C-alpha positions, -999 to 999 in steps of 0.1 A, spaced: 239 332 442 229 319 477 200 301 465 217 280 439 241 271 467 211 258 489 197 240 457 229 223 453 235 212 488 196 199 489 202 180 458 235 164 469 217 156 504 190 139 486 212 119 464 234 108 496 199 97 515 183 77 484 214 61 476 216 45 510 184 30 515 185 -7 520 161 -36 532 185 -60 547 215 -63 522 194 -52 494 192 -14 477 164 1 473 156 26 442 128 45 426 101 61 443 112 54 479 91 79 495 58 63 481 61 33 506 75 26 540 103 5 549 79 -17 567 58 -21 539 90 -31 520 96 -59 543 59 -70 537 65 -69 499 98 -93 504 81 -115 527 50 -119 504 76 -128 477 92 -151 498 61 -167 504 58 -177 469 70 -214 466 94 -212 437 105 -177 450 119 -187 485 154 -190 478 157 -163 450 183 -135 456 171 -101 453 196 -78 435 177 -45 439 139 -34 448 126 -10 426 95 12 440 74 21 410 44 32 431 27 28 463 12 -4 449 39 -19 425 73 -30 433 97 -46 412 122 -72 426 153 -76 405 165 -113 404 194 -109 381 221 -82 380 211 -73 344 175 -64 351 151 -93 350 125 -89 377 93 -97 393 65 -74 398 47 -73 432 12 -55 433 -9 -45 464 -45 -58 457 -69 -49 485 -41 -44 510 -22 -74 504 10 -81 481 9 -105 453 32 -117 427 23 -100 394 39 -99 360 77 -100 356 102 -95 326 128 -116 315 162 -94 302 183 -116 279 222 -108 280 
């Protein structure tokens, strides 16, 4: 019985911790432990350095892996992919979701 209470408390705590990870005013989801907060700031900075993405609003950051991050630029799921290539973040493919 005690172990089930510990599991419930641990699960609830992990939800609370994971639900409040932010980069600036943008929420972060996915495999957040795969990448540091400083690295997430590097991802956003590299994205902003792309000329036609400099002013794009980012609705959510989704960590896919330590070398891939999706930046959602619509509230219904369209995103750009940032990938790490030889230690540098580069704009990769994306997906456009039509409502």
